[in-house]
C-alpha positions, 0 to 999 in steps of 0.5 A, spaced: 334 183 560 329 177 560 324 176 555 317 179 556 312 174 554 306 179 553 310 184 549 305 188 544 299 185 547 293 188 550 289 185 556 282 186 559 282 183 566 275 184 569 274 184 577 282 187 577 281 192 582 283 187 588 285 180 589 287 175 583 285 180 578 289 185 581 295 180 581 294 178 574 293 185 571 300 187 575 304 181 572 301 182 565 303 189 565 310 187 567 310 182 562 309 188 557 302 188 556 297 194 556 292 193 561 285 195 562 283 194 569 276 193 570 272 194 576 265 195 578 265 199 585 272 199 588 274 205 584 280 207 589 283 200 589 283 200 581 286 207 580 291 204 585 293 198 581 293 203 575 298 207 578 302 202 580 303 199 573 304 206 570 310 208 576 313 201 574 313 204 566 307 200 564 301 202 561 294 201 564 287 204 564 281 203 569 274 202 566 268 202 571 263 196 568 259 191 572 259 185 568 253 183 572 249 188 568 249 187 561 248 194 559 254 196 562 259 191 558 259 194 551 262 200 554 268 196 557 270 194 550 269 200 547 274 204 552 279 198 551 279 199 543 279 207 544 285 207 549 289 201 546 286 200 539 285 192 539 284 186 544 288 180 545 287 177 552 281 177 556 281 174 563 274 173 566 275 174 573 270 178 576 265 174 580 261 174 586 260 168 592 255 168 597 256 162 602 249 159 602 246 152 604 241 149 600 236 151 605 238 159 604 238 159 597 233 164 593 231 165 586 235 172 587 241 169 590 241 164 584 240 170 579 245 174 582 251 169 582 249 166 575 248 174 572 256 175 574 259 169 574 256 165 568 252 171 563 257 176 565 263 171 562 259 169 556 257 176 554 264 179 555 267 173 551 262 174 546 265 182 545 272 179 546 271 174 540 268 180 536 275 184 537 280 178 536 281 179 529 288 176 529 287 170 534 287 171 542 286 168 548 280 168 553 282 165 560 276 164 564 277 164 572 274 158 575 275 154 581 278 147 584 271 148 588 267 145 581 271 138 582 269 138 590 263 137 594 263 144 598 257 144 603 255 152 603 257 153 596 252 150 592 250 156 588 257 158 587 259 151 585 254 151 580 257 157 576 264 154 576 261 148 574 258 152 568 264 155 567 268 149 566 263 146 561 262 153 557 269 154 556 270 147 552 265 149 547 268 156 547 274 153 545 271 149 540 267 154 537 273 160 537 278 155 535 277 156 527 279 164 529 285 162 532 282 164 539 284 159 545 279 159 551 282 155 557 280 155 565 284 157 570 282 154 577 285 156 583 284 153 590 283 156 597 286 163 595 287 169 600 282 174 597 276 178 600 272 173 597 275 167 601 276 170 608 273 172 614 270 178 611 266 172 607 264 169 613 270 163 613 272 161 620 279 160 622 277 152 623 275 152 616 281 155 613 285 150 617 281 144 614 283 147 607 290 147 609 290 140 611 286 138 604 292 142 600 298 138 598 302 144 599 299 145 606 298 153 606 293 157 603 294 160 596 296 167 595 294 171 589 301 172 586 301 164 586 296 164 580 299 169 576 304 165 573 299 160 570 295 166 567 301 169 563 303 162 560 295 161 558 295 168 555 302 168 552 304 164 545 308 159 549 301 156 550 299 157 543 297 149 542 293 149 549 285 150 548 279 147 552 284 146 558 282 146 565 289 148 569 289 147 576 293 152 580 290 150 587 296 147 591 294 140 590 287 141 594 283 134 595 288 130 590 
């Protein structure tokens, strides 16, 4: 039987009902972690993730909380402690993306993006750090887009750039407590946020494939190996890092 890299750990993944978050939750559970599957609206999908984990012999619960609403965040961590007694790993993954050119930017769209993608990440990190009394790992899901100039994503890109910078500060502040903080940066990945549902055209997808060294769109499952590494003791000397899991987009 192969070693389970996260045995005995408790992990909370925000935005884990679909896409990258769901893939991480499933893999973490397979690696031995007890998992909290956070969702804001997709209750059916979150429960399906939990059902799949438990059917495979793992342990998981689904907890509703919109991390874009500060008043809902404390309850997410209270539920985690009530269910599993501790917290070792936080994956800040919940995010929004609205394709917006500068001419379409509004104060409301800026506030909406930063409220989830930046404020939500920071407040969740704050609560997690208070609970990680024996060290831990905070993984902030950023994006390769923060190192690109991608027209039509000026607000979203700004939030991902903020994540890069704030993660380094978290690593410096929390290091003395044995808490590591790193950025996991996917590239173009096949999720609802990055599909025709979000307004992406086939032509744009082909352009992204052409810019990617491995010549395809990523799948959520392509991201999880790096997440397991960052969450595990194998990465005990890795903090403040920006881990590219983009398939080599714009090398």
